C-alpha positions, 0 to 999 in steps of 0.5 A: 197819539200825543201824551198829555197829563189826562191821558196819563191819568186815565191809563193809571186807572186801568194799568195802574189802579192802586196808584190812581187809588192812592191819588197818583196824578200827572200834572205836567210832562213834555220831553224834558220833564214830567211832574207827578202829584200825590197827596197824603190821605187816609188811604196811603197812610202809614203808622207814622202819620205820613205817607207811605214810602211805596206811595212815593215810590209810585208817584216817583217812578211814574215820573220817570216812566212816563217821560220813558213812554213819551221818548219811545213813542217818538221813536217810532220803534217797539221798544221795552222797558223795565226798572231794573234797580232802584233806590231811595232817600227820605229826608222828611216825613211826607204830609200834605201835596207831595210834588215829584219832578223828573228833569231827565228827559234828554238822558233817554235819547242816546239810550233809545238811538243806541239800542235801535242801532245795536239791538242791544239792551240799554240802561239809564239811571233817571231821578225824581225828587219829591218836594212838599208844599213849602218846597222842602225835598222829602224823598229822592228816588233813582230808577234804573231803567232798562231798554230793549228793542223788541223782536219783531215776531 
């Protein structure tokens, strides 16, 4: 199955409904990068008239996780994936449309090769940067993903 932004957006309806209701949408994905947007609105606001940090985190995580899904599917192997650590920096109020971009697709390939070859879990740090409509960075998220080949049962 070819993974497209449309398929990922339908996926969020059924598997990540809170992200879908908050407006998280995939706009672009290929082997190297993923672009996910979310728009500030009533349902995702905080008391400070900006987007709640956790909503930004959902969009940022999805931009990294979507790349991981694409690469795992391309491997043809059954591989589990899990965020084990994350951190974030917030530099400006998130209002309007925020675009999260992850350009770390190239980092995933070696980790997948190593987990397939050794059977051992691998970790990889991926970054997603959120910018507002003026191109100003509002937040930067870093996620440590753990991957491992699933046992054959």
